TORPALUM-550445 format. One record per atom (N, C-alpha, C, O): x, y, z. Coordinates in nm, 4 decimals. Last residue first. Example, Ala and Ser with C-alpha at 12.3 -4.5 7.8 and 13.67 -1.06 7.14 Angstrom:
> c1	c2	c3
> 1.2850	-0.2250	0.7080
> 1.3670	-0.1060	0.7140
> 1.2900	0.0030	0.7870
> 1.3409	0.1138	0.8039
> 1.3190	-0.5690	0.7800
> 1.2300	-0.4500	0.7800
> 1.3200	-0.3300	0.7800
> 1.4236	-0.3319	0.8465
***
This chain:
> c1	c2	c3
> -0.1134	0.3312	-2.2053
> -0.0969	0.1672	-2.3222
> -0.2013	0.1284	-2.3604
> -0.2074	0.0291	-2.4328
> 0.0368	0.5441	-2.1399
> -0.0366	0.5290	-2.1663
> -0.0881	0.4535	-2.2857
> -0.1030	0.4836	-2.4041
> 0.3718	0.6030	-1.8640
> 0.3005	0.6070	-2.0236
> 0.1457	0.5443	-2.0549
> 0.1243	0.4672	-1.9613
> 0.5634	0.7574	-1.7086
> 0.5090	0.6043	-1.7124
> 0.4254	0.6820	-1.8184
> 0.4238	0.8029	-1.8413
> 0.7195	0.9340	-1.5896
> 0.7330	0.8399	-1.5054
> 0.6247	0.7261	-1.5627
> 0.5955	0.6265	-1.4965
> 0.9310	1.1920	-1.7488
> 0.8528	1.1041	-1.7753
> 0.8774	0.9982	-1.6281
> 0.9841	0.9780	-1.5701
> 1.0041	1.5184	-1.6873
> 1.0266	1.3667	-1.6049
> 0.9353	1.2651	-1.6321
> 0.8534	1.2407	-1.5435
> 1.1013	1.8043	-1.9054
> 0.9512	1.6710	-1.7771
> 1.0374	1.5497	-1.7789
> 1.1179	1.5054	-1.8608
> 1.2105	2.1463	-1.8690
> 1.2448	1.9899	-1.9586
> 1.1462	1.9444	-1.8783
> 1.0981	2.0152	-1.7899
> 1.0333	2.3386	-1.9719
> 1.0995	2.3123	-1.8762
> 1.0711	2.1782	-1.9293
> 0.9808	2.1214	-1.9907
> 0.8092	2.5110	-2.0927
> 0.9352	2.5260	-2.1252
> 0.9777	2.5088	-2.1074
> 1.0731	2.5753	-2.1478
> 0.5977	2.3838	-1.9534
> 0.5374	2.3808	-2.0768
> 0.7790	2.3644	-2.1366
> 0.8471	2.2731	-2.1834
> 0.6764	2.3315	-1.6309
> 0.5619	2.4159	-1.7242
> 0.5995	2.3676	-1.8638
> 0.6566	2.2604	-1.8439
> 0.7065	2.1534	-1.5090
> 0.6740	2.2508	-1.3844
> 0.6020	2.3425	-1.5060
> 0.4999	2.4092	-1.4892
> 0.6666	1.7727	-1.4775
> 0.7304	1.9366	-1.5433
> 0.6222	2.0752	-1.5497
> 0.5043	2.0868	-1.5834
> 0.6321	1.4435	-1.5150
> 0.6397	1.5170	-1.3975
> 0.6627	1.7220	-1.4708
> 0.6780	1.6780	-1.5847
> 0.4450	1.3044	-1.7836
> 0.5639	1.3446	-1.7776
> 0.5296	1.4440	-1.6285
> 0.4254	1.5093	-1.6219
> 0.3367	1.0604	-1.9600
> 0.3219	1.1189	-1.8964
> 0.4338	1.1446	-1.7758
> 0.4902	1.0630	-1.7029
> 0.3683	0.9544	-2.3253
> 0.3927	0.9278	-2.1545
> 0.4155	1.0378	-2.1108
> 0.4860	1.1208	-2.1682
> 0.2282	0.9695	-2.5607
> 0.2150	0.9015	-2.4449
> 0.2822	0.8175	-2.3189
> 0.2715	0.7115	-2.2572
> 0.3765	1.1728	-2.7407
> 0.4118	0.9669	-2.7224
> 0.3709	0.9670	-2.6662
> 0.4650	0.9616	-2.5870
> 0.2573	1.3897	-2.6450
> 0.2111	1.3386	-2.7557
> 0.2967	1.1968	-2.7446
> 0.2180	1.1022	-2.7416
> 0.2309	1.3850	-2.3205
> 0.3125	1.4268	-2.4113
> 0.1975	1.3034	-2.5483
> 0.1203	1.2077	-2.5431
> 0.1045	1.5191	-2.0147
> 0.0394	1.3940	-2.1190
> 0.0908	1.4168	-2.2139
> 0.0182	1.5006	-2.2675
> 0.1713	1.6025	-1.7136
> 0.1660	1.6239	-1.8386
> 0.1497	1.4940	-1.9382
> 0.1923	1.3814	-1.9125
> 0.1410	1.7642	-1.3914
> 0.1412	1.6210	-1.4785
> 0.0976	1.6390	-1.6239
> -0.0118	1.6903	-1.6475
> 0.2789	1.9827	-1.1696
> 0.1463	1.9284	-1.2848
> 0.2119	1.8161	-1.3492
> 0.3329	1.7931	-1.3492
> 0.2473	2.1111	-0.8341
> 0.2642	1.9412	-0.9248
> 0.2149	1.8961	-1.0344
> 0.1334	1.8040	-1.0399
> 0.3665	2.3460	-0.6607
> 0.2692	2.2817	-0.7150
> 0.3674	2.1943	-0.7947
> 0.4887	2.1939	-0.8158
> 0.4171	2.3225	-0.3112
> 0.4555	2.3474	-0.4052
> 0.3614	2.3221	-0.5028
> 0.2576	2.2730	-0.4584
> 0.4143	2.5263	0.0023
> 0.3079	2.3836	-0.1222
> 0.4148	2.4289	-0.1939
> 0.4875	2.5257	-0.1718
> 0.4439	2.6452	0.3092
> 0.4969	2.5456	0.2683
> 0.4216	2.4526	0.1174
> 0.3836	2.3358	0.1262
> 0.3193	2.9271	0.0763
> 0.3874	2.8491	0.2626
> 0.3782	2.7793	0.2552
> 0.2841	2.7590	0.1784
> 0.3558	2.8934	-0.2929
> 0.2906	2.9628	-0.1124
> 0.3525	2.9551	-0.0200
> 0.4717	2.9825	-0.0344
> 0.4762	2.7159	-0.4247
> 0.4582	2.8021	-0.4599
> 0.2975	2.8458	-0.2840
> 0.1949	2.8130	-0.2243
> 0.7746	2.6040	-0.6101
> 0.6746	2.6899	-0.4803
> 0.6162	2.6766	-0.4306
> 0.6534	2.6063	-0.3367
> 0.7868	2.4442	-0.8530
> 0.8553	2.4942	-0.8034
> 0.6916	2.5248	-0.6717
> 0.5754	2.4856	-0.6606
> 0.9465	2.0585	-0.9890
> 0.8818	2.1113	-0.9704
> 0.8534	2.2942	-0.8788
> 0.9384	2.2817	-0.7906
> 1.1917	2.0515	-1.1847
> 1.0690	1.9647	-1.2532
> 0.8966	1.9791	-1.1306
> 0.7841	1.9376	-1.1585
> 1.3931	2.1283	-1.0362
> 1.2894	2.1870	-1.0998
> 1.2132	2.1001	-1.1777
> 1.1825	2.1697	-1.2744
> 1.5570	1.9903	-0.8209
> 1.5763	1.9285	-1.0095
> 1.5757	2.0138	-1.0532
> 1.6745	2.0538	-1.1148
> 1.4009	2.0111	-0.5817
> 1.6212	2.0944	-0.6293
> 1.6006	2.0888	-0.7577
> 1.6272	2.1914	-0.8203
> 1.1888	1.9774	-0.6429
> 1.1829	2.1029	-0.6589
> 1.3146	2.1808	-0.6873
> 1.3499	2.2853	-0.7420
> 1.2483	1.7052	-0.6278
> 1.1279	1.7355	-0.7628
> 1.1929	1.8496	-0.7639
> 1.2645	1.8667	-0.8626
> 1.2883	1.6901	-0.3894
> 1.4127	1.6834	-0.4775
> 1.3426	1.7131	-0.6313
> 1.4084	1.7409	-0.7315
> 1.0955	1.7253	-0.2223
> 1.2429	1.8445	-0.2272
> 1.3431	1.7625	-0.3549
> 1.4571	1.7941	-0.3890
> 0.9051	1.5199	-0.3279
> 0.8700	1.6817	-0.3660
> 1.0309	1.7461	-0.3346
> 1.0829	1.8133	-0.4237
> 0.9214	1.2420	-0.4450
> 1.0572	1.2798	-0.3073
> 1.0332	1.5130	-0.3375
> 1.1186	1.5996	-0.3564
> 0.7233	1.0512	-0.4871
> 0.7333	1.1278	-0.5242
> 0.8593	1.1913	-0.4239
> 0.8537	1.1549	-0.3064
> 0.5518	0.7421	-0.5507
> 0.6378	0.7436	-0.4093
> 0.7562	0.9043	-0.5024
> 0.8535	0.8703	-0.5697
> 0.2590	0.5633	-0.7355
> 0.4098	0.6407	-0.6836
> 0.4551	0.6971	-0.6348
> 0.3866	0.7964	-0.6593
> 0.1537	0.3847	-0.9503
> 0.0991	0.3875	-0.8313
> 0.2556	0.4513	-0.8437
> 0.3444	0.4157	-0.9211
> -0.0140	0.4205	-1.2873
> 0.0202	0.3481	-1.1371
> 0.0696	0.4093	-1.1057
> 0.0816	0.5141	-1.1691
> -0.2590	0.4924	-1.5226
> -0.0908	0.4512	-1.5484
> 0.0121	0.4837	-1.4557
> 0.1103	0.5498	-1.4894
> -0.5274	0.3133	-1.5620
> -0.3994	0.3200	-1.4617
> -0.3196	0.3491	-1.5268
> -0.2764	0.2654	-1.6060
> -0.8190	0.5268	-1.7250
> -0.6557	0.4335	-1.7667
> -0.6267	0.4647	-1.6384
> -0.6580	0.5695	-1.5818
> -1.1592	0.5166	-1.7595
> -1.0002	0.6034	-1.7053
> -0.8836	0.4736	-1.7060
> -0.8926	0.3525	-1.6863
> -1.3636	0.6317	-2.0543
> -1.3263	0.5140	-1.8663
> -1.1400	0.5607	-1.8506
> -1.0496	0.6140	-1.9150
> -1.4836	0.9690	-2.0424
> -1.4818	0.8318	-2.1129
> -1.3611	0.7438	-1.9682
> -1.3121	0.7758	-1.8600
> -1.5507	1.1608	-1.8529
> -1.7061	1.0721	-1.8538
> -1.5796	1.0307	-1.9649
> -1.5712	1.1485	-1.9997
> -1.3544	1.3844	-2.1238
> -1.4906	1.3546	-1.9100
> -1.5384	1.2771	-1.9482
> -1.5828	1.2777	-2.0630
> -1.0649	1.2059	-2.2042
> -1.1990	1.3553	-2.1999
> -1.2988	1.3112	-2.0462
> -1.3028	1.2494	-1.9399
> -0.9288	1.0470	-2.1619
> -0.8933	1.1212	-2.2661
> -0.9549	1.2509	-2.2523
> -0.9141	1.3641	-2.2784
> -0.7006	0.9884	-1.8767
> -0.8490	1.0117	-1.9452
> -0.8721	1.0917	-2.0785
> -0.8254	1.2052	-2.0874
> -0.6119	0.8337	-1.5655
> -0.5735	0.9309	-1.7317
> -0.7096	0.9329	-1.8215
> -0.8073	0.8601	-1.8042
> -0.4615	0.7409	-1.2801
> -0.5009	0.7289	-1.3592
> -0.5142	0.8713	-1.4756
> -0.4493	0.9759	-1.4719
> -0.2425	0.7713	-0.9987
> -0.3042	0.8470	-1.1090
> -0.3068	0.7445	-1.2695
> -0.2162	0.6984	-1.3389
> -0.1451	0.7810	-0.6532
> -0.1957	0.6948	-0.6809
> -0.2678	0.7876	-0.8421
> -0.3485	0.8753	-0.8114
> 0.1372	0.8492	-0.4536
> 0.0172	0.9332	-0.5784
> -0.0182	0.7950	-0.6607
> 0.0628	0.7216	-0.7174
> 0.2493	1.0385	-0.1917
> 0.2097	0.8941	-0.2806
> 0.1439	0.8804	-0.3351
> 0.0352	0.8962	-0.2795
> 0.5675	1.1888	-0.1562
> 0.4157	1.2301	-0.1548
> 0.3692	1.0919	-0.2732
> 0.4193	1.0571	-0.3801
> 0.7827	1.1695	0.1292
> 0.7969	1.2436	0.0118
> 0.5865	1.1345	-0.0664
> 0.5234	1.0428	-0.0138
> 0.6375	1.5033	0.1881
> 0.7186	1.4753	0.1647
> 0.8172	1.3008	0.1837
> 0.9201	1.3084	0.2508
> 0.4195	1.6190	0.3270
> 0.3434	1.5150	0.2326
> 0.5109	1.4702	0.1956
> 0.5003	1.3525	0.1609
> 0.5245	1.8980	0.3313
> 0.5052	1.8448	0.4643
> 0.4465	1.6453	0.3908
> 0.4636	1.5599	0.4777
> 0.4400	2.0361	0.1446
> 0.5292	1.9751	0.1212
> 0.5667	1.9166	0.2685
> 0.6879	1.8989	0.2804
> 0.0834	2.0398	-0.0803
> 0.2003	1.9768	0.0831
> 0.3206	1.9433	0.0784
> 0.3483	1.8374	0.0221
> 0.0338	2.0779	-0.3681
> 0.0519	2.0101	-0.2385
> 0.1557	2.0057	-0.1438
> 0.2749	1.9753	-0.1410
> -0.1859	2.2579	-0.6607
> -0.0943	2.2951	-0.5098
> -0.1133	2.1277	-0.4029
> -0.2198	2.0748	-0.3710
> -0.2090	2.0618	-0.9376
> -0.2454	2.1635	-0.7756
> -0.1115	2.1894	-0.7827
> -0.0059	2.1712	-0.8434
> -0.2600	1.9423	-1.2740
> -0.2376	2.0488	-1.1783
> -0.3006	2.0954	-1.0568
> -0.4096	2.1524	-1.0520
> -0.2416	1.8051	-1.5294
> -0.3131	1.7812	-1.4452
> -0.2225	1.8570	-1.4056
> -0.1142	1.8644	-1.4637
> -0.3110	1.8297	-1.8696
> -0.2106	1.8601	-1.8217
> -0.2701	1.7907	-1.7074
> -0.3547	1.7081	-1.7415
> -0.3906	1.8667	-2.1344
> -0.3445	1.7587	-2.1463
> -0.2704	1.7511	-1.9889
> -0.1761	1.6727	-1.9781
> -0.5913	2.1240	-2.1175
> -0.4742	2.0987	-2.1529
> -0.3117	1.9919	-2.1468
> -0.1918	2.0193	-2.1516
> -0.8337	1.9261	-2.0525
> -0.7622	2.0137	-2.0314
> -0.5733	2.0484	-2.0436
> -0.4739	2.0016	-1.9882
> -0.9126	1.6916	-2.2626
> -0.9599	1.7639	-2.2145
> -0.9015	1.9377	-2.1490
> -0.9323	2.0443	-2.2025
> -0.6623	1.4837	-2.0746
> -0.6944	1.5216	-2.1800
> -0.7746	1.6324	-2.2711
> -0.7055	1.6737	-2.3643
> -0.6581	1.4969	-1.7622
> -0.7807	1.4711	-1.8735
> -0.7094	1.4951	-1.9849
> -0.6867	1.6125	-1.9554
> -0.5781	1.2534	-1.4179
> -0.5282	1.3559	-1.5330
> -0.6394	1.3388	-1.6840
> -0.6903	1.2329	-1.7209
> -0.7022	1.1705	-1.1721
> -0.7051	1.1708	-1.3024
> -0.7506	1.2817	-1.3643
> -0.8485	1.3554	-1.3762
> -0.4933	1.1046	-0.8350
> -0.5308	1.2091	-0.9451
> -0.5618	1.1541	-1.0266
> -0.4939	1.0519	-1.0358
> -0.4749	1.0975	-0.5117
> -0.6139	1.0349	-0.6550
> -0.5914	1.0927	-0.6741
> -0.6138	1.1918	-0.6046
> -0.3166	1.0669	-0.2423
> -0.3446	1.1992	-0.2828
> -0.3464	1.1064	-0.4693
> -0.2462	1.0670	-0.5290
> -0.3543	0.7005	-0.0092
> -0.2344	0.8091	-0.1208
> -0.2965	0.9203	-0.2068
> -0.3632	0.8544	-0.2866
> -0.4222	0.6391	0.2582
> -0.5251	0.7182	0.1430
> -0.4302	0.8182	0.0826
> -0.4156	0.9397	0.0968
> -0.2937	0.3922	0.3459
> -0.4818	0.4129	0.3504
> -0.5524	0.4902	0.2458
> -0.6531	0.4684	0.1784
> 0.0387	0.4279	0.1001
> -0.0950	0.3859	0.2106
> -0.1674	0.4173	0.2384
> -0.1857	0.5209	0.1746
> 0.1610	0.1474	-0.1403
> 0.0716	0.2353	-0.0538
> 0.0231	0.2925	0.0776
> -0.0286	0.2181	0.1608
> 0.2835	-0.1300	-0.1192
> 0.3574	-0.0325	-0.0749
> 0.2842	0.1078	-0.0479
> 0.3244	0.1811	0.0424
> 0.0549	-0.2451	-0.2441
> 0.0872	-0.2864	-0.1210
> 0.1792	-0.1833	-0.0677
> 0.1479	-0.1442	0.0448
> 0.1080	-0.0987	-0.5079
> -0.0430	-0.1639	-0.4376
> -0.0002	-0.1589	-0.2555
> -0.0310	-0.0734	-0.1724
> 0.4907	-0.0830	-0.6057
> 0.2731	-0.1482	-0.6007
> 0.1813	-0.1203	-0.4824
> 0.2165	-0.1301	-0.3648
> 0.6020	0.2556	-0.6692
> 0.5869	0.1546	-0.6440
> 0.4473	0.0546	-0.6566
> 0.3367	0.0890	-0.6982
> 0.7874	0.3932	-0.8930
> 0.6654	0.3513	-0.9055
> 0.7357	0.1623	-0.8332
> 0.8050	0.0649	-0.8625
> 0.8917	0.7139	-0.7688
> 0.9499	0.5924	-0.8131
> 0.8066	0.4499	-0.8417
> 0.7266	0.4568	-0.7484
> 1.1596	1.0071	-0.8133
> 1.0134	0.9640	-0.8603
> 0.9752	0.7471	-0.8571
> 1.0307	0.6689	-0.9343
> 1.4468	1.0736	-0.7667
> 1.2806	1.1801	-0.7573
> 1.1601	1.0847	-0.7588
> 1.0638	1.1117	-0.6870
> 1.5723	0.8582	-0.7658
> 1.5772	0.9347	-0.6641
> 1.4489	1.0577	-0.6127
> 1.3956	1.1016	-0.5108
> 1.5021	0.7249	-0.9937
> 1.3762	0.6184	-0.8764
> 1.4355	0.8039	-0.7177
> 1.3680	0.8419	-0.6221
> 1.6197	0.8353	-1.1986
> 1.5864	0.9241	-1.1355
> 1.5140	0.8575	-1.0733
> 1.4067	0.9178	-1.0715
> 1.7828	0.6017	-1.2980
> 1.9146	0.7021	-1.2225
> 1.7696	0.7687	-1.1860
> 1.7893	0.7655	-1.0645
> 1.5748	0.3792	-1.3990
> 1.6249	0.3954	-1.3072
> 1.7483	0.5166	-1.2721
> 1.8133	0.4716	-1.1777
> 1.3004	0.5757	-1.5632
> 1.4652	0.5186	-1.5265
> 1.4996	0.5201	-1.3816
> 1.4783	0.5980	-1.2888
> 0.9599	0.5764	-1.4028
> 1.0726	0.5860	-1.4326
> 1.1647	0.5367	-1.4240
> 1.1852	0.4587	-1.3309
> 0.9596	0.2481	-1.6761
> 0.9503	0.4167	-1.5674
> 0.8553	0.4202	-1.4895
> 0.7496	0.3592	-1.4728
> 1.1065	0.0238	-1.7922
> 1.0177	0.1092	-1.7134
> 1.0631	0.1621	-1.7334
> 1.1728	0.1723	-1.7884
> 1.1221	0.0386	-2.1767
> 1.1865	0.0481	-2.1005
> 1.1001	0.0867	-1.9459
> 1.0206	0.1795	-1.9606
> 1.0007	0.0517	-2.4455
> 0.9210	-0.0747	-2.3260
> 1.0362	-0.0247	-2.2583
> 1.1108	-0.0900	-2.3313
> 1.1266	0.3575	-2.5556
> 1.1331	0.2087	-2.5743
> 1.0054	0.1483	-2.4892
> 0.9088	0.2235	-2.4768
> 1.2770	0.5865	-2.5090
> 1.2076	0.5325	-2.3750
> 1.1737	0.3466	-2.4674
> 1.2082	0.2393	-2.4178
> 1.4437	0.8474	-2.5950
> 1.3714	0.7120	-2.7020
> 1.3592	0.6501	-2.5744
> 1.4646	0.6670	-2.5131
> 1.4711	1.1645	-2.6433
> 1.5662	0.9944	-2.5653
> 1.4069	0.9280	-2.5997
> 1.2949	0.9746	-2.6206
***
């Protein structure tokens, strides 16, 4: 699928993930910085009770490189789990994995063999 200059995530996926303005972010969102040096992904378990999960995402090429802002997101964990983009991990947790593709898109993706949901791009 080609995305060109379309805004991500695409409208038909906003029930799963939505880009939001800073003014809609809570005081303490999850603040992640992905790193291409770590297999181009960033992942960790997050509490299911945080649904929706608010994520401020940056990315960098390697440790010590400048952080590049990807976006602020509202992630619907229940729906992402139902659609197979995240997986359950232990009592009350889901594993959220973000992947930086060769096309400079950032995906929510359960694993390499699973389809990814594009949520942003590095420019």
